[in-house]
C-alpha positions as CSV (number, residue, x, y, z in Angstrom):
1,X,0.0,-18.2,-23.6
2,X,2.9,-20.6,-25.0
3,X,5.0,-23.0,-22.7
4,X,7.9,-21.1,-23.3
5,X,6.3,-18.0,-22.2
6,X,4.8,-19.7,-18.9
7,X,8.5,-20.8,-18.2
8,X,10.0,-17.4,-18.8
9,X,7.4,-15.8,-16.5
10,X,8.0,-18.4,-13.8
11,X,11.6,-17.6,-14.1
12,X,10.8,-13.8,-13.7
13,X,9.0,-14.7,-10.2
14,X,11.4,-16.9,-9.0
15,X,14.0,-14.3,-9.3
16,X,11.6,-11.7,-7.6
17,X,11.3,-14.2,-4.7
18,X,15.1,-14.9,-4.5
19,X,15.6,-11.1,-4.4
20,X,12.8,-10.6,-1.9
21,X,14.3,-13.3,0.3
22,X,17.8,-12.0,0.2
23,X,16.8,-8.5,0.8
24,X,15.0,-9.7,4.1
25,X,18.1,-11.7,5.2
26,X,20.5,-8.9,4.7
27,X,17.9,-6.7,6.7
28,X,17.9,-9.2,9.5
29,X,21.5,-9.5,9.4
30,X,22.3,-5.7,9.5
31,X,19.6,-5.3,12.4
32,X,21.4,-7.9,14.5
33,X,24.6,-5.9,14.3
34,X,23.2,-2.2,15.4
35,X,21.1,-0.9,18.0
36,X,17.3,-1.8,17.5
37,X,16.2,2.2,17.4
38,X,18.4,2.3,14.3
39,X,17.3,-0.5,12.4
40,X,14.8,-2.8,14.2
41,X,14.6,-6.6,12.6
42,X,11.7,-7.9,10.4
43,X,10.0,-9.6,13.3
44,X,9.6,-6.3,15.6
45,X,8.4,-4.6,12.4
46,X,6.0,-7.0,11.3
47,X,4.4,-7.3,15.0
48,X,4.2,-3.6,14.7
49,X,2.4,-3.6,11.4
50,X,-0.2,-5.5,13.0
51,X,-0.3,-3.3,16.2
52,X,-0.9,-0.5,13.6
53,X,-4.2,-1.3,12.5
54,X,-5.5,-2.3,16.3
55,X,-4.9,1.4,17.2
56,X,-7.8,3.6,15.9
57,X,-5.8,7.0,16.2
58,X,-3.0,5.4,13.6
59,X,-5.6,4.0,11.3
60,X,-7.3,7.8,11.5
61,X,-4.0,9.2,10.3
62,X,-3.8,6.8,7.5
63,X,-7.4,7.9,6.5
64,X,-6.3,11.7,6.7
65,X,-3.6,10.9,4.4
66,X,-5.7,9.5,1.8
67,X,-8.1,12.4,2.2
68,X,-5.3,14.7,1.6
69,X,-4.2,13.2,-1.4
70,X,-7.6,12.1,-3.2
71,X,-8.6,15.9,-2.6
72,X,-5.3,17.3,-4.0
73,X,-5.6,14.9,-6.9
74,X,-9.4,16.0,-7.7
75,X,-8.5,19.7,-7.3
76,X,-5.0,19.4,-9.4
77,X,-6.9,17.4,-12.3
78,X,-9.5,20.2,-12.6
79,X,-7.0,23.0,-12.6
80,X,-4.5,21.3,-14.9
81,X,-7.5,20.5,-17.2
82,X,-8.5,24.2,-17.4
83,X,-5.0,25.6,-17.9
84,X,-4.4,22.7,-20.6
85,X,-7.1,23.6,-22.7
86,X,-7.1,27.2,-22.4
87,X,-4.4,27.6,-25.3
88,X,-6.3,24.9,-27.1
89,X,-9.1,27.5,-27.3
90,X,-7.5,30.6,-26.8
91,X,-4.3,30.7,-28.8
92,X,-2.9,34.0,-27.1
93,X,-2.5,32.2,-23.7
94,X,-0.3,29.5,-25.3
95,X,3.3,31.1,-24.7
96,X,2.2,32.0,-20.8
97,X,0.8,28.6,-20.2
98,X,3.4,26.4,-22.2
99,X,6.7,28.7,-21.8
100,X,5.8,30.4,-18.3
101,X,3.4,29.2,-15.9
102,X,4.2,25.1,-16.7
103,X,8.3,25.2,-16.4
104,X,7.8,27.5,-13.2
105,X,5.0,24.9,-11.6
106,X,7.3,22.1,-12.9
107,X,10.7,22.9,-11.5
108,X,9.4,24.3,-8.0
109,X,9.8,21.7,-5.3
110,X,7.4,20.2,-3.2
111,X,9.3,21.3,0.2
112,X,9.3,24.8,-1.4
113,X,5.2,24.9,-1.7
114,X,5.1,23.4,1.7
115,X,6.8,26.0,3.4
116,X,5.2,28.8,1.8
117,X,2.1,27.3,2.6
118,X,2.9,27.2,6.0
119,X,3.8,30.7,6.1
120,X,0.6,31.6,4.4
121,X,-1.9,29.6,6.1
122,X,-0.3,28.0,9.1
123,X,-0.2,24.3,10.1
124,X,-3.6,22.6,9.0
125,X,-5.0,20.5,6.3
126,X,-5.3,23.1,3.7
127,X,-1.7,23.5,3.8
128,X,-1.2,19.8,2.9
129,X,-3.7,19.9,0.2
130,X,-2.2,23.2,-1.3
131,X,1.2,21.9,-1.3
132,X,0.4,18.5,-2.8
133,X,-1.9,20.1,-5.5
134,X,0.8,22.5,-6.7
135,X,3.1,19.8,-7.4
136,X,0.5,17.9,-9.5
137,X,-1.0,20.5,-11.2
138,X,2.2,20.7,-14.0
139,X,1.9,16.7,-14.4
140,X,-1.9,17.1,-15.7
141,X,-1.3,20.2,-17.7
142,X,2.0,18.4,-19.4
143,X,-0.2,15.4,-20.2
144,X,-3.3,16.8,-21.3
145,X,-1.5,19.2,-23.6
146,X,0.5,16.5,-25.1
147,X,-2.7,14.7,-25.7
148,X,-3.9,17.7,-27.3
149,X,-1.0,18.2,-29.5
150,X,-1.4,14.8,-30.8
151,X,-5.0,14.9,-31.6
152,X,-6.0,14.0,-35.3
153,X,-6.7,16.9,-37.0
154,X,-8.9,15.2,-39.7
155,X,-11.1,13.8,-36.9
156,X,-11.1,17.6,-35.4
157,X,-12.1,19.1,-38.9
158,X,-14.9,16.1,-39.4
159,X,-16.3,16.9,-36.0
160,X,-16.4,20.8,-36.6
161,X,-18.5,20.2,-39.9
162,X,-20.6,17.5,-37.9
163,X,-21.1,19.4,-34.7
164,X,-21.0,23.1,-34.9
165,X,-21.4,23.4,-31.1
166,X,-18.0,23.6,-29.4
167,X,-19.0,21.7,-26.1
168,X,-20.7,19.0,-28.1
169,X,-17.2,18.4,-29.9
170,X,-15.6,18.7,-26.6
171,X,-17.8,15.9,-25.1
172,X,-17.9,13.7,-28.1
173,X,-14.8,13.9,-29.8
174,X,-11.9,15.6,-28.1
175,X,-12.5,14.2,-24.5
176,X,-12.9,10.7,-25.5
177,X,-9.4,11.1,-27.8
178,X,-8.1,12.2,-24.6
179,X,-8.9,9.3,-22.2
180,X,-5.5,7.6,-22.3
181,X,-3.8,11.2,-21.5
182,X,-6.4,12.0,-18.8
183,X,-5.8,8.4,-17.3
184,X,-1.9,9.0,-17.4
185,X,-2.3,12.1,-15.5
186,X,-4.3,10.9,-12.6
187,X,-1.8,7.7,-12.6
188,X,1.3,9.7,-12.3
189,X,-0.6,12.0,-9.5
190,X,-1.3,9.2,-7.5
191,X,2.2,8.0,-7.2
192,X,3.6,11.3,-6.7
193,X,1.1,12.6,-4.4
194,X,2.4,10.3,-1.7
195,X,6.0,11.3,-1.9
196,X,4.7,14.9,-1.6
197,X,1.9,14.1,1.2
198,X,4.6,12.8,3.5
199,X,6.7,15.7,3.3
200,X,3.9,18.2,3.3
201,X,2.1,16.6,6.5
202,X,5.7,16.2,8.3
203,X,6.4,19.9,7.9
204,X,2.6,21.6,7.4
205,X,0.2,19.3,8.8
206,X,-1.2,18.2,12.0
207,X,-2.6,14.8,10.8
208,X,-1.6,12.2,8.4
209,X,1.1,9.6,7.9
210,X,3.7,12.2,7.4
211,X,2.6,14.1,11.0
212,X,2.9,10.3,12.4
213,X,6.2,9.9,11.0
214,X,7.2,13.0,13.0
215,X,5.9,12.0,16.3
216,X,7.4,8.4,15.5
217,X,10.7,10.3,14.9
218,X,10.7,12.2,18.3
219,X,9.9,9.0,20.2
220,X,12.9,6.9,18.3
221,X,9.7,4.5,17.4
222,X,12.0,3.3,14.1
223,X,9.5,0.3,14.0
224,X,6.7,2.5,13.2
225,X,8.8,4.6,10.7
226,X,9.0,1.3,8.7
227,X,5.7,0.1,9.2
228,X,4.6,3.7,7.8
229,X,6.7,3.0,4.9
230,X,5.8,-0.5,4.1
231,X,2.1,0.6,4.1
232,X,2.2,3.0,1.8
233,X,4.6,1.0,-0.6
234,X,1.7,-1.9,0.0
235,X,-0.9,0.6,-0.9
236,X,0.5,2.2,-3.8
237,X,1.6,-1.1,-5.3
238,X,-1.8,-2.7,-4.6
239,X,-3.6,0.3,-6.5
240,X,-1.2,0.2,-9.3
241,X,-1.4,-3.5,-9.8
242,X,-5.2,-4.1,-9.5
243,X,-6.9,-0.7,-10.3
244,X,-4.5,1.1,-12.7
245,X,-3.2,-1.8,-14.9
246,X,-6.5,-3.2,-15.8
247,X,-7.6,-0.1,-16.8
248,X,-4.6,0.6,-18.6
249,X,-5.1,-2.7,-20.3
250,X,-8.6,-1.7,-21.2
251,X,-8.0,1.4,-22.8
252,X,-5.0,-0.1,-24.9
253,X,-7.6,-2.4,-26.3
254,X,-10.1,-0.1,-26.7
255,X,-7.8,2.2,-28.9
256,X,-6.3,-1.0,-30.6
257,X,-9.8,-1.3,-32.1
258,X,-10.5,2.1,-33.3
């Protein structure tokens, strides 16, 4: 890295630090002008943040949210993968998947699925997972379908000549070519799932961070509400920065060497 690039990076970090300090300053100023239940200051929220992890019941709610999200991501990825590959191997289903099912799923909101799930299944974990899954499925379909469209036809033809077995061609040629799109599906689903999970747990769940937000709202516990939001932001940012980003860099390097 050159000296000039290093100087630019330092300026960006300095600007980010200034923005953060300014945000906290404005937050502290505003909290001093309104009631504590409207907007608590940074210090009470920080204290509540550490109290959160000292109460096992709160930690359990956080774990349940993670279980809901990981379960929904796994199910939606599997369903989306099957629906994306269906037109690839069965061309007659292309219009039904691309022009009917996917636009419908992509346009229907998470709150709509949550309300329907509450009517169909009641208030429970299945309702939460169902609502999150239905929102995530179209993201997986769209990403993988785009990857299938972008497949190199010459490689596919060569694969057909060397591997007559379709399962073998899928395992050795098609799936490896789709790694960036499969990864993009999981990455997008992880970010979107947290937004949907809060709504689903708020209206249709009996555990999780969304349910905890509802309890905090009823008790006018604004610090707890802000702590839950802060925890989600920190967790999602950490996964993005320290898990997804390195994987993306490795995939980019791998594709560059192909």
